[in-house]
N, C-alpha and C positions, 0 to 999 in steps of 0.2 A: 644462459646467454651464450650463443654460439660464436665461434671465431668468425664465421661468415657474416654475422650481424655486425660485429665490431669492424670488420674490413669494409663492409658496406657503408657504415657511418664514416669511416675514415676517408673513403673516396668522396663522399659528399662534402666533408669538411675541407679537404684539400682543394676541391673545385672552388668553394667559396673563398678560400685563402688566396688562390691564384688570381681571383677576380674581385678584389676589394672595391667597395664603392663608398664615397663620403655621404654624410647625412643629407637626406632628402633627395639623393641621387642613386638610391639603391634599386635601380630599375631591373637590372639583370637578377639580382638577388631575390627581389620580390617575385619575379616571374618564376624562378626556380622553386621557391618555397610554395607558391600557389600550385605549380605543376605537380610537385611531389604530394601535396595534400590531396589534390583531386585524384591522383593515382591510387590513393588509399581509400577513396570513397568519402573523404571528409568534405563537408560543405565549406565553400570558400567565399569570402567577401574581401574585395580589394578597395583600398582607399589610400590614406597616407601610409598605412602599413598593410599587413595581410592578417586577416582573422580567419581561423579555422574553427568550425563547430562540429563536435562529435557528441552524439546522444546515444544513451543506452538505457534500457529499462523504461520505467514509467515515472521515475522520480522527477520532481520539479526543482531540485537544488542544482546549483551551478557554481563552478569555480573557474578562475582564470589563471593561466600560466603564461608568463611573458618571457620573450627572448628578444635581445637587441640585435640589429643587423648591420649597423654602420661601421666603417673603418676609420682610420686616422690619416692625416697628411704627413706621413713619416716614410722615409726611404728604408726599406728592409735591408738588413745586413746579415741575415742568417745563412745565406747560400744553400738553403734547403732545396731539394728537387721540386718542391711545390711552392717555392717562394713567389711573392707577388709579381705579376706580369704588368702591373700598372705603375709606371714610374711615379715615385713620390707618394704612393698610397699603400698602406698595409693594414692588415688586421693585427694591430699591436696591443689589443686589449682582450682578445679571445671571443669577440662577438660571433666569429665564424663557428666556434665551438658551441656557444650558447644556442645559436640557431639550429645547429645540427642535432644537439641533444634533444631539443624540443620536437624536431621532426622525427627523431628516433622514438620519442615517447608516443607521438601520434601513430606511428607505425605499430608499436606494441599494443596500444589501446584499441586501435581499429581492428587488429587481428584477434584480439582476445578482450572483448568489451565487458569485462567482469566488473562493472560498476553500474550505479543506478543514478542517472542524472545527466548533466551536460558539462562537457569540458570546452572552455573557450581558449583556444590557442592564440595568443597575442604576439605577433611578430612586428616589433616596433622599429621605426626608422629613427635616425638622428638622436641617439641617446647622448652622444658625446657633447653636444651643445645644449642639452637640457630642453629640447624643443619637441621631441618626437612623441612623448607620452601626452603632452598637452595637445598636440595636433590630432591624435587619435581621439582623445576625450572630447575635443571641440567638435569633431565629426559626429559625436554621439555614440561612440562604441559602447559605453557603459549603459546607455539607455536602450540601444538596440539589442545588446547581448548582456543583460544584467547578470552579475555574479555576486555571490555572497562573500567570497574570499578571493584574494589574488596573490600570486607568488612569483618570485624571480630568483634566478641563480646567477652568481658571478664567480668565476674562477679566482683562486687566490694563489699566486706564485709564492713559493717558499714553504707552503704548508704541505703535509703529506698527502699523497694522491688519494682523493676520495673523502678526505676529512670534511665533515659538514659542521659548520659553525654559524651560530646566529645568536640573537638575544632579543628579548622583548623590550620594547621601548626604542629609543633613538639608536640607530645603527650606522647611519651615514650623515655627514655634515651637510649644511647648506653651502652654496657658493653664490656670492654676490659680487658683481663687477661694479667698480666705481670709476668715475672720471671727474676730476676736479679741475676746473678752468679758472686760472688766475689772470685777471686783466689789470695791469698797472700802467705805468708810463715809462716807455723805453727812452733811451738816449745815448749819449756818448759815454764810453767807458771811463773817460778821464773826469767826468763830472756827475757822479752818481747822486749828488744832493739835489740835482735839478728835477729828477723824476723819482719813480718808485719801481726799481727793476723787479720783475716777476720772479727771477731765479732766487733771489734772497728770501722772498716771501715763501716760495715753494720749498726751499731748504728747511725753513723753520717749520713749515707745515708737515714735512716728512717726519721730523722728530716728534712733533706734537701728536700725530696720529698714533704713535706707538704707546702713548699713555692710555689709550682706550683699553687695550688688553692689560697693560701693566698696572693701571691704577683705577680703572672705572668698572671692570668686570671682576667677578669673584675669582680668587685663585682656583685653578683647576677647571675653569669653564671650558677649556679646550678651544677657545676662539683664536683666530689669526687674522691680523690686518697687515697686508703686504703691499707696499708701493712697488710696482714692477716696471713702470715706465716714467721718465721725466723728460718732457719735450718742451723746447722753447724756440722762439724766433730770434734768439740772439746770434751774434757773429763775433769775430775776433775782437773787434773794438766797439761792438754795439751791445748795450745792455738791453735785455729782452723786455718787451712790454707785455708779453703774453707767455704763460707757461701752462702746460697740461700735465697733471699727474694721473696716471692710470694704475689701477691695482685690483686686488682680489681679497675678499673677506670671507672667512669660513666661521661657521658657528654650529654648535651641537643642538641648540634649542632655539625655538622661534623668538623667545623674549631676548636672548642675547643678540640675535640678528637685528631685531628691531632697535635694541639699545645701541649697537654699533652704528647704525645709520643716524640715530638721534644725536649721539655724541660727536660723530663726524661733522654733522651740520652745525652743531654748536661751536666746535673748534674752528671750523672754517669761517663762521660768522664773526667770532671773536678776533681772529687774525686779520680778517678783512677790515674790521673797524680799527684795529690798532695801526694798520699801515695805510688806510685810506685807499684801498683797492676793492675791486669787485671779485668775488669768488662764487662760482656756480658749481653746484654738486649734482651729479647724476649718479644715482645708486639703484642698480637693477639686480633683482634676485632671479636667476634662471633656474637654479636648483634649490628647492626647499629641503628641509631636513627629512630624512627617511625615518619614519616611525613604524616599528613593527607592533602589531597587535598581539596580545598574549596568547590567545588560542591558536592562531596560525603558527606562531613561533613554536609552541609546544608540539603542534602537529608535525612540523618539520623534523624535530628531534626524534619523535616516535617513528616516523617513516625511515629516517636514517638508521636507527637502531634495528628496526625490523629487517632492513636490507643488509645488516651486518657492517655498517659503516661507522667509523669513529665519529662521535658526535659531541660537540662542545656547546652547551646551551646558554652560556653566559660569556661569550667572547667580548673583548673590549670593543667599543665602538670604533668605526673606521673614520679616518680624517678626510677620505675622498667623498665626492658627491655622486649621487645616483638619480637618474631621471625617473626611475621607478617610484620615487617619492610621491609623484603626482597621482599614480594609481593607488598607492597605499594611503594617501590622504582622502581619497574618494571612497575606498572600500577597505575593510579590514584586511591586512595583508602581512606578508613576511618576505623579507629579502635575506637570502642566505649565501654564504661563501662555501665554495667547494675547492678543496686543496688541489693545486695544479702540479705539485711535485717540488722536490728540494734540490734538484741538480740540473745543470745544463740550461738550455733555452727556457725550460719550464719554470725555472726559479728566477729568471730575469724579471725586473720590475715591469708592471703594466706600463704601457706606452713607451717601452724601450725598443730600439730598432732591432735588437737581437732576441726579443721575446717570441715564444711560440706556445700556442695552446697544446696541451698534452692529449694526444689521441686516446690514451688509456682511459681518460675521463668520459669519453663519448658513451660507451655502453653503461657505465656507472651512472651517469647523469640521466640517461634515458630510463633506466630501471628505477632510479629514485623517483622521477616524475610519475611513472606509472604506479608505483607503490603509493605515493601521496594521493593520487586520484582515487585509488581503490579504498584508501583509508578514509578520505573525506566524503566520498560518495559510495558508501558501502551498499552492497546488495542485501536487502532485508530477507532473512531466512524465515520461511513459513513454519 
């Protein structure tokens, strides 16, 4: 890998970083991705995202490689020379690097197509809100460009540069958003006995919801139920007649997610009956659990080792959620983490205003992708 190639990828990444775009508004990013793929002779299809098709040999096998393109509504504080030029928007999760690594892989594979089959490059919008993969799938991307396996990389701050880690089975949690609306009877603050103020019911409900994880799920399930907003129509001397609780639930396994919703509805129904109020529950899962298939997970570790990268095959599951889960639910796949570095901006948490993707990863990730393709779509020797 030449320094020129690394610098070339760095220029691409810095351009993406300076021009971040939010989910489903990645117009400039999509245009740049499509332009770069076409310049390599890669077949391009544009829709919700960008799909690149690269064929070699006569094999009929195909694998998919996914990168996410969207940024976050965060004001960057790095003061880097290539910092975001869009106020209030930045690449605080490294999707600029993910996109660049996949473009780098397309470049390596198009120049040296030493594989037999088809690579489908999936450049996905709106990962941050869990909607981009579903949008591409709804468009029929997996029917138009069927793949046997699908893979995705996410950088991991705090891990050594280039360290590959993954696991078979569940690797990322689901995320469900809930909104609970309590309708009671408001009134004068001096006469609470006349009505049923929603804030008292809501306060009881906040505590009761914590028993789902503490008493209704198995110890070590790794589930979380968090109330993050408590809104009422009360005033200084007015007891509220309405309260809304909003929150976030995480689960490692589908059954735990389903149980959380079931127990939440039971608790709300019981408290509603006890206080003679109405409680409505809206529970929406945007990110399902990310489940890695065994063979793709093993293939990732082999490709890392072949490329001389440190590899951890049984890393602990992550608590964050990942939109790649929808691809992995449709096709056997593997989501892997790639160490972003242990110092400076590279070690800052994902979604932090002073985080930055490590440029040293760009050629490492591109080479890893190319190695994985050659391993999974090998040329048959006569």
